[in-house]
Wavefront OBJ file of the C-alpha trace (Angstrom):
o trace
v 13.222 12.931 -2.678
v 13.363 12.608 1.106
v 13.717 9.799 3.543
v 12.365 11.203 6.792
v 11.483 9.835 10.179
v 7.704 9.487 10.168
v 5.699 7.539 12.743
v 8.818 6.029 14.253
v 10.777 4.872 11.181
v 12.700 6.328 8.253
v 10.162 6.402 5.431
v 11.082 7.011 1.805
v 8.487 8.909 -0.209
v 8.165 10.955 -3.380
v 5.767 13.832 -4.050
v 4.865 15.441 -7.394
v 2.061 17.560 -8.790
v -0.359 19.879 -7.069
v -4.007 20.072 -6.127
v -6.041 17.318 -4.476
v -3.840 14.982 -2.340
v -3.529 11.433 -3.704
v -1.662 8.714 -1.779
v -0.525 5.447 -3.390
v -0.044 2.428 -1.093
v 1.856 -0.391 -2.768
v 1.453 -4.126 -2.345
v 3.801 -6.815 -1.139
v 4.855 -7.630 2.388
v 8.295 -6.070 2.451
v 11.476 -6.377 0.458
v 11.121 -5.713 -3.245
v 10.885 -2.275 -4.815
v 8.037 -0.769 -2.811
v 6.178 1.857 -4.839
v 8.788 1.983 -7.606
v 6.612 0.496 -10.387
v 3.810 2.959 -9.707
v 6.310 5.826 -9.662
v 7.844 4.633 -12.919
v 4.665 4.014 -14.903
v 2.034 6.402 -13.536
v 3.243 9.089 -11.172
v 4.354 11.735 -13.650
v 1.148 11.599 -15.697
v -1.174 11.540 -12.682
v 0.718 14.539 -11.301
v -0.931 16.590 -14.048
v -4.233 16.029 -12.261
v -3.528 15.586 -8.529
v -0.838 15.996 -5.857
v 0.621 12.485 -5.857
v 2.398 10.943 -2.874
v 3.960 7.486 -3.092
v 5.840 5.975 -0.167
v 7.642 2.733 0.560
v 6.128 0.793 3.442
v 8.145 -0.600 6.344
v 10.792 -3.102 5.205
v 10.094 -2.295 1.543
v 11.852 -0.362 -1.192
v 14.060 2.420 0.122
v 12.395 2.671 3.526
v 13.925 1.436 6.756
v 13.296 -2.023 8.206
v 12.544 -1.112 11.822
v 12.321 -3.744 14.528
v 8.696 -2.953 15.424
v 5.556 -1.113 14.287
v 4.147 -3.752 11.949
v 0.698 -4.132 13.504
v -2.144 -3.528 11.064
v -3.188 -0.433 12.982
v 0.446 0.676 12.795
v 0.712 0.463 9.027
v -2.561 2.372 8.662
v -1.129 4.973 11.033
v 1.914 5.287 8.743
v -0.149 6.682 5.872
v -2.060 9.021 8.191
v 1.250 10.215 9.642
v 2.529 10.927 6.124
v -0.550 13.061 5.446
v 0.033 14.925 8.709
v 3.711 15.392 7.873
v 2.834 16.922 4.502
v 0.021 19.038 5.931
v -2.986 17.351 4.314
v -6.300 16.826 6.101
v -7.845 14.504 3.514
v -6.724 12.539 0.490
v -7.737 10.105 -2.210
v -6.196 6.762 -1.240
v -5.133 4.153 -3.782
v -4.211 0.669 -2.593
v -2.667 -1.963 -4.834
v -2.720 -5.677 -3.931
v -1.725 -6.006 -0.234
v -2.056 -2.222 0.069
v -5.796 -2.506 -0.569
v -6.840 -3.775 2.879
v -4.789 -0.956 4.404
v -6.628 1.819 2.557
v -9.975 0.111 3.231
v -9.126 -0.060 6.926
v -8.069 3.578 6.862
v -11.453 4.500 5.378
v -13.126 2.674 8.276
v -10.991 3.983 11.140
v -10.243 7.476 9.759
v -13.213 8.290 7.488
v -12.614 12.002 7.942
v -9.231 11.646 6.198
v -10.463 9.824 3.080
v -12.042 11.536 0.048
v -12.243 8.530 -2.282
v -10.683 5.096 -2.831
v -9.017 3.381 -5.768
v -8.655 -0.373 -5.256
v -6.293 -2.153 -7.619
v -5.942 -5.944 -7.888
v -6.948 -6.331 -4.273
v -9.456 -7.701 -1.761
v -10.612 -7.230 1.817
v -7.866 -9.668 2.862
v -5.010 -10.409 0.463
v -2.660 -12.403 2.687
v -3.505 -16.037 3.270
v -0.638 -17.306 5.387
v 0.181 -21.027 5.037
v -0.680 -22.785 8.314
v 2.914 -23.832 9.015
v 4.230 -20.280 8.539
v 1.354 -18.817 10.552
v 2.195 -21.161 13.410
v 5.894 -20.235 13.271
v 5.286 -16.497 13.127
v 2.651 -16.632 15.848
v 4.991 -18.706 18.023
v 7.869 -16.276 17.558
v 5.718 -13.213 18.166
v 7.012 -9.662 18.026
v 9.784 -10.262 20.538
v 11.112 -13.295 18.709
v 10.899 -11.577 15.343
v 12.692 -8.548 16.761
v 15.459 -10.865 17.944
v 15.594 -12.432 14.473
v 15.830 -8.948 12.987
v 18.829 -8.232 15.214
v 20.491 -11.512 14.259
v 20.119 -10.840 10.535
v 20.991 -7.141 10.653
v 24.496 -5.614 10.433
v 26.406 -5.577 13.689
v 29.195 -3.135 12.824
v 27.495 0.253 12.598
v 30.582 2.409 12.168
v 30.461 4.697 9.100
v 33.391 2.861 7.494
v 31.715 -0.517 7.878
v 28.403 0.751 6.572
v 30.084 2.321 3.551
v 31.927 -0.878 2.596
v 29.297 -3.485 3.457
v 27.182 -4.771 0.556
v 23.416 -4.566 0.830
v 22.065 -7.478 2.863
v 19.211 -9.157 0.982
v 18.089 -10.914 4.184
v 17.822 -7.715 6.202
v 14.079 -7.113 5.578
v 13.184 -10.720 6.467
v 12.045 -10.042 10.022
v 9.996 -7.085 8.791
v 8.377 -9.292 6.145
v 7.517 -11.918 8.761
v 6.083 -9.282 11.067
v 3.978 -7.945 8.195
v 2.678 -11.469 7.613
v 1.877 -11.649 11.314
v -0.005 -8.325 11.172
v -2.265 -9.503 8.339
v -2.707 -12.918 9.976
v -3.775 -11.405 13.303
v -5.997 -8.818 11.593
v -8.013 -11.492 9.819
v -10.806 -10.243 7.575
v -13.042 -7.880 9.575
v -13.302 -5.479 6.627
v -15.569 -7.833 4.657
v -18.423 -7.357 7.119
v -18.107 -3.567 7.096
v -17.849 -2.655 3.421
v -21.263 -0.992 3.523
v -19.852 1.483 6.071
v -17.444 2.872 3.465
v -19.517 5.432 1.586
v -16.882 7.442 -0.272
v -16.661 6.972 -4.061
v -14.571 3.934 -4.961
v -13.009 2.691 -8.189
v -12.081 -0.993 -8.493
v -9.554 -2.082 -11.144
v -8.961 -5.820 -11.574
v -7.750 -8.312 -14.168
v -10.208 -11.060 -15.042
v -7.361 -13.601 -15.204
v -5.699 -12.591 -11.923
v -4.404 -15.863 -10.462
v -3.128 -14.286 -7.248
v -6.316 -12.462 -6.218
v -9.221 -13.872 -8.256
v -11.600 -11.554 -10.059
v -14.402 -12.709 -7.777
v -12.790 -10.675 -4.999
v -13.275 -7.515 -7.082
v -16.910 -8.426 -7.641
v -17.294 -8.901 -3.887
v -15.833 -5.444 -3.253
v -18.127 -3.928 -5.869
v -21.219 -5.584 -4.376
v -20.304 -4.470 -0.868
v -19.152 -0.888 -1.425
v -22.245 1.329 -1.841
v -20.734 3.847 -4.267
v -18.252 1.831 -6.297
v -17.482 1.254 -9.961
v -15.730 -1.870 -11.246
v -13.580 -1.856 -14.371
v -12.489 -5.335 -15.486
v -9.331 -5.777 -17.557
v -10.212 -8.758 -19.700
v -7.428 -11.327 -19.711
v -5.315 -9.239 -17.366
v -3.391 -10.841 -14.523
v -2.182 -9.484 -11.214
v 0.204 -7.055 -12.897
v -2.272 -4.839 -14.780
v -0.601 -1.815 -13.177
v 2.235 -2.487 -15.671
v 0.833 -4.769 -18.374
v -2.195 -2.560 -19.040
v -0.587 0.697 -17.971
v -2.254 3.096 -20.414
v -5.924 2.035 -20.034
v -5.350 1.475 -16.329
v -4.055 5.018 -15.904
v -6.820 6.449 -18.057
v -9.422 4.764 -15.859
v -7.883 6.489 -12.848
v -7.878 9.866 -14.611
v -11.518 9.457 -15.666
v -12.443 8.605 -12.079
v -10.576 11.616 -10.711
v -12.328 13.921 -13.130
v -15.717 12.390 -12.316
v -15.203 13.413 -8.693
v -15.050 17.083 -9.741
v -11.996 17.350 -7.517
v -9.206 17.220 -10.060
v -8.833 19.714 -12.927
v -8.119 18.632 -16.460
v -4.468 18.405 -17.317
v -2.895 21.412 -18.956
v -2.687 21.020 -22.719
l 1 2 3 4 5 6 7 8 9 10 11 12 13 14 15 16 17 18 19 20 21 22 23 24 25 26 27 28 29 30 31 32 33 34 35 36 37 38 39 40 41 42 43 44 45 46 47 48 49 50 51 52 53 54 55 56 57 58 59 60 61 62 63 64 65 66 67 68 69 70 71 72 73 74 75 76 77 78 79 80 81 82 83 84 85 86 87 88 89 90 91 92 93 94 95 96 97 98 99 100 101 102 103 104 105 106 107 108 109 110 111 112 113 114 115 116 117 118 119 120 121 122 123 124 125 126 127 128 129 130 131 132 133 134 135 136 137 138 139 140 141 142 143 144 145 146 147 148 149 150 151 152 153 154 155 156 157 158 159 160 161 162 163 164 165 166 167 168 169 170 171 172 173 174 175 176 177 178 179 180 181 182 183 184 185 186 187 188 189 190 191 192 193 194 195 196 197 198 199 200 201 202 203 204 205 206 207 208 209 210 211 212 213 214 215 216 217 218 219 220 221 222 223 224 225 226 227 228 229 230 231 232 233 234 235 236 237 238 239 240 241 242 243 244 245 246 247 248 249 250 251 252 253 254 255 256 257 258 259 260 261 262 263 264 265 266
């Protein structure tokens, strides 16, 4: 699958299936495996119903860690740019954990691009930056973080050096910090505008989620005019994996209820 330059950085994405466009936006703030768990556990089955696109966000998974572009508006623009790149006017957007505020914001700023939402283990604001880190990141700002990125990145860019150098686990650090900064500066304006999001929405959340409490899902459900909430009793923040089969079936049922996705071929 390709890594292509989209909206100013080299984005890794995978596409399978056909029919109604469906974009998965993973959680986390950089580093890690990006959308890999969704691709591993759900993508092939969902591709029987919709045209699934899963990409790795800036500084995550197999995507590039660019020096800039981490504003909240910028990360929303990344998913819109991917739709443009693949020739899709509208799509169902699914956001997991820290990806949730991004798809909610996209529904507010680009309502013409969004057909429906699936919100998994998420909230209107999922990143609560510790005060000391918020102060440091705010003090450094984009210029300082860009400088940090340069300091941590490889300095010998010749093909031979790149081929022999081991992967640098610290390389995404500046991107992670800039992502923190983006969420910190964005705050939580979505909470006051949930009623403006009128597309169908499905909310999936574990009742024992210690990272994003179940009350956040109830808040989303109360605020979104056309939403359904499915609780996973006893489930934690990882229901995408720990409850994979019922979780995936809930998504399929939702897709079929929209009368947008055909039944899978038998």
